[in-house]
C-alpha positions as a Python dict, from the first residue, in 0.01 Angstrom:
ca = {
    (1, 'M'): (0, 0, 0),
    (2, 'K'): (44, -6, 385),
    (3, 'G'): (243, -291, 557),
    (4, 'L'): (435, -423, 236),
    (5, 'T'): (813, -489, 275),
    (6, 'P'): (1035, -290, 29),
    (7, 'F'): (1091, -639, -144),
    (8, 'Q'): (731, -671, -211),
    (9, 'R'): (697, -306, -315),
    (10, 'K'): (977, -384, -590),
    (11, 'I'): (801, -700, -706),
    (12, 'Y'): (465, -524, -728),
    (13, 'N'): (597, -187, -908),
    (14, 'L'): (766, -390, -1167),
    (15, 'V'): (460, -627, -1209),
    (16, 'S'): (268, -323, -1254),
    (17, 'F'): (455, -183, -1561),
    (18, 'I'): (368, -528, -1769),
    (19, 'P'): (212, -388, -2085),
    (20, 'Y'): (-177, -461, -2121),
    (21, 'G'): (-193, -782, -2341),
    (22, 'Q'): (181, -881, -2277),
    (23, 'T'): (331, -1139, -2048),
    (24, 'R'): (684, -1155, -1848),
    (25, 'S'): (800, -1446, -1676),
    (26, 'Y'): (887, -1515, -1301),
    (27, 'S'): (1245, -1544, -1403),
    (28, 'F'): (1245, -1202, -1608),
    (29, 'I'): (1114, -1033, -1294),
    (30, 'A'): (1343, -1233, -1066),
    (31, 'E'): (1643, -1139, -1276),
    (32, 'R'): (1567, -769, -1245),
    (33, 'I'): (1516, -780, -857),
    (34, 'G'): (1799, -1005, -809),
    (35, 'T'): (1604, -1295, -649),
    (36, 'S'): (1461, -1640, -739),
    (37, 'P'): (1160, -1693, -944),
    (38, 'R'): (1007, -1893, -650),
    (39, 'A'): (1050, -1578, -451),
    (40, 'I'): (839, -1370, -712),
    (41, 'G'): (571, -1639, -715),
    (42, 'R'): (524, -1639, -325),
    (43, 'V'): (511, -1255, -328),
    (44, 'L'): (245, -1259, -602),
    (45, 'S'): (38, -1543, -466),
    (46, 'K'): (-23, -1271, -178),
    (47, 'N'): (-104, -989, -427),
    (48, 'P'): (-396, -807, -227),
    (49, 'L'): (-492, -634, -586),
    (50, 'P'): (-461, -898, -853),
    (51, 'I'): (-626, -691, -1123),
    (52, 'V'): (-456, -349, -1034),
    (53, 'I'): (-124, -525, -996),
    (54, 'P'): (-172, -774, -1285),
    (55, 'C'): (17, -1053, -1155),
    (56, 'H'): (-169, -1282, -1417),
    (57, 'R'): (70, -1127, -1658),
    (58, 'V'): (347, -1326, -1509),
    (59, 'I'): (402, -1667, -1641),
    (60, 'K'): (656, -1942, -1634),
    (61, 'K'): (959, -1911, -1849),
    (62, 'D'): (825, -2227, -2061),
    (63, 'G'): (520, -2048, -2138),
    (64, 'E'): (311, -2214, -1898),
    (65, 'L'): (56, -2010, -1693),
    (66, 'G'): (188, -2074, -1346),
    (67, 'G'): (-33, -2015, -1013),
    (68, 'F'): (-289, -1740, -985),
    (69, 'K'): (-502, -1653, -689),
    (70, 'C'): (-828, -1680, -864),
    (71, 'G'): (-715, -1993, -1043),
    (72, 'K'): (-528, -2099, -1387),
    (73, 'D'): (-876, -2106, -1567),
    (74, 'M'): (-936, -1754, -1490),
    (75, 'K'): (-562, -1637, -1539),
    (76, 'E'): (-612, -1787, -1884),
    (77, 'K'): (-943, -1620, -1962),
    (78, 'I'): (-802, -1260, -1831),
    (79, 'L'): (-472, -1317, -2057),
    (80, 'E'): (-703, -1418, -2365),
    (81, 'I'): (-928, -1097, -2315),
    (82, 'E'): (-617, -880, -2297),
    (83, 'R'): (-468, -1019, -2596),
    (84, 'E'): (-778, -1001, -2794),
    (85, 'N'): (-835, -633, -2704),
    (86, 'A'): (-470, -502, -2676),
    (87, 'G'): (-480, -322, -2987),
    (88, 'I'): (-781, -130, -2902),
    (89, 'F'): (-646, 90, -2659),
}
């Protein structure tokens, strides 16, 4: 994707590898990149392709959903659908 910084690319690339039906925390992503969970959240809030780059799979360390560009209700619904269908693929 054009116009992204190397930092954004790292985050989007790592998030792209979160398996279908699973989640990772903002802290998990941050530790692998060497930044803060807030920085991860800021980048993901600007995700230009929220389903292709599955930022909905990134949640808070305590298991709460955190934010989502399309709203928390949508994030919860997408994760629910993925969990229900994870064994099909």
